[in-house]
Wavefront OBJ file of the C-alpha trace (Angstrom):
o trace
v -17.623 8.064 25.686
v -15.908 4.695 25.477
v -16.582 3.967 29.141
v -20.320 4.595 28.801
v -20.452 2.578 25.576
v -18.651 -0.371 27.148
v -20.921 -0.178 30.189
v -24.000 -0.142 27.933
v -22.726 -3.150 25.976
v -21.966 -5.004 29.206
v -25.451 -4.289 30.600
v -27.063 -5.277 27.296
v -25.090 -8.531 27.131
v -25.896 -9.397 30.726
v -29.558 -8.541 30.306
v -29.845 -10.485 27.050
v -28.107 -13.643 28.267
v -29.739 -13.740 31.717
v -33.227 -12.636 30.589
v -33.377 -9.823 33.111
v -35.815 -6.938 33.201
v -34.924 -3.783 31.270
v -34.817 -1.442 34.233
v -34.879 2.326 34.491
v -31.100 2.195 35.014
v -30.657 0.282 31.739
v -32.788 2.829 29.949
v -30.777 5.679 31.489
v -27.511 4.055 30.426
v -28.885 3.658 26.884
v -29.999 7.275 26.799
v -26.852 8.777 28.333
v -24.552 6.725 26.118
v -26.240 8.210 23.046
v -26.212 11.691 24.578
v -22.514 11.507 25.448
v -21.785 10.241 21.932
v -23.612 13.197 20.415
v -21.729 15.636 22.630
v -18.468 13.952 21.621
v -19.456 14.318 17.968
v -20.055 18.057 18.399
v -16.692 18.515 20.101
v -14.968 16.395 17.455
v -16.556 18.258 14.554
v -15.589 21.596 16.113
v -11.972 20.490 16.487
v -11.997 19.021 12.971
v -13.215 22.259 11.379
v -10.661 24.386 13.247
v -7.659 22.100 12.733
v -4.988 23.710 10.498
v -3.846 20.310 9.204
v -7.391 19.568 8.028
v -7.666 23.009 6.399
v -4.406 22.355 4.557
v -5.628 18.881 3.607
v -8.789 20.221 1.949
v -6.902 23.096 0.275
v -4.425 20.619 -1.265
v -6.631 17.557 -1.531
v -5.049 15.964 -4.592
v -1.508 15.817 -3.227
v -2.452 15.282 0.429
v -4.751 12.345 -0.321
v -1.662 10.413 -1.459
v -0.364 10.291 2.125
v -2.233 7.659 4.119
v -1.753 9.219 7.554
v -3.035 12.623 6.381
v -5.883 10.949 4.494
v -6.789 9.068 7.672
v -7.259 12.266 9.676
v -8.724 14.201 6.753
v -11.476 11.760 5.784
v -11.342 8.244 7.214
v -11.354 9.113 10.929
v -14.189 11.620 10.780
v -16.260 9.431 8.430
v -15.928 6.316 10.592
v -16.713 8.217 13.774
v -19.788 9.736 12.145
v -20.937 6.287 11.006
v -20.389 4.926 14.529
v -22.494 7.703 16.076
v -25.240 7.107 13.503
v -25.274 3.377 14.320
v -25.345 4.119 18.028
v -28.232 6.558 17.558
v -30.213 4.074 15.473
v -29.615 1.346 18.053
v -30.678 3.592 20.915
v -33.865 4.679 19.151
v -34.757 1.125 18.108
v -34.098 -0.293 21.586
v -36.330 2.344 23.140
v -39.233 1.278 20.913
v -38.972 -2.502 21.331
v -41.877 -4.175 23.097
v -40.131 -6.715 25.322
v -37.009 -6.548 27.455
v -35.019 -9.254 25.664
v -35.464 -7.440 22.339
v -34.350 -4.158 23.910
v -31.173 -5.768 25.224
v -30.540 -7.588 21.935
v -30.962 -4.408 19.899
v -28.680 -2.438 22.185
v -26.085 -5.200 22.155
v -26.037 -5.459 18.370
v -26.004 -1.776 17.415
v -23.763 -0.576 20.242
v -21.257 -3.365 19.544
v -21.144 -2.398 15.870
v -20.534 1.218 16.881
v -17.732 0.175 19.261
v -16.122 -1.928 16.535
v -16.095 0.988 14.095
v -14.810 3.362 16.770
v -11.949 0.961 17.522
v -11.004 0.977 13.824
v -11.121 4.786 13.680
v -8.772 5.323 16.632
v -5.160 6.038 15.543
v -3.568 3.261 17.588
v 0.242 2.987 17.723
v -0.031 -0.330 15.846
v -2.523 0.876 13.213
v -1.437 0.618 9.569
v -3.648 3.620 8.699
v -2.194 6.238 11.013
v -0.244 5.484 14.123
v 0.458 7.741 17.036
v 2.404 6.919 20.162
v 0.554 6.447 23.445
v 2.689 9.181 24.995
v 4.306 11.899 22.926
v 7.743 13.183 23.740
v 8.539 16.747 22.807
l 1 2 3 4 5 6 7 8 9 10 11 12 13 14 15 16 17 18 19 20 21 22 23 24 25 26 27 28 29 30 31 32 33 34 35 36 37 38 39 40 41 42 43 44 45 46 47 48 49 50 51 52 53 54 55 56 57 58 59 60 61 62 63 64 65 66 67 68 69 70 71 72 73 74 75 76 77 78 79 80 81 82 83 84 85 86 87 88 89 90 91 92 93 94 95 96 97 98 99 100 101 102 103 104 105 106 107 108 109 110 111 112 113 114 115 116 117 118 119 120 121 122 123 124 125 126 127 128 129 130 131 132 133 134 135 136 137 138 139
């Protein structure tokens, strides 16, 4: 999903700054970025619902919400990802309906960049103060 989102932002930036035509390829990238994001959301929600840590979190909410790393995966991560997908969907729908090409690129650039920013906050990076995970786990 990140690759398609970055590609869409790149195309939107290039199209907006160079005043190019919003081609069929740009429209396909817009559409497929939103579609991939929705598929990722379905997979993520399925994994979230089936995760035993999340089940334990909701069963013991009061005590588990005191631990920031558990709270991150229990609420913050899923909420931010959902917000990012909503922003991406709004941006895709608005860009599709804009009259001129520059407005389509500008709308895509704005909404998709906001979604990417929120996604980057919601990822449990090794340096994140919310919940950090190593790049490679050793067993």
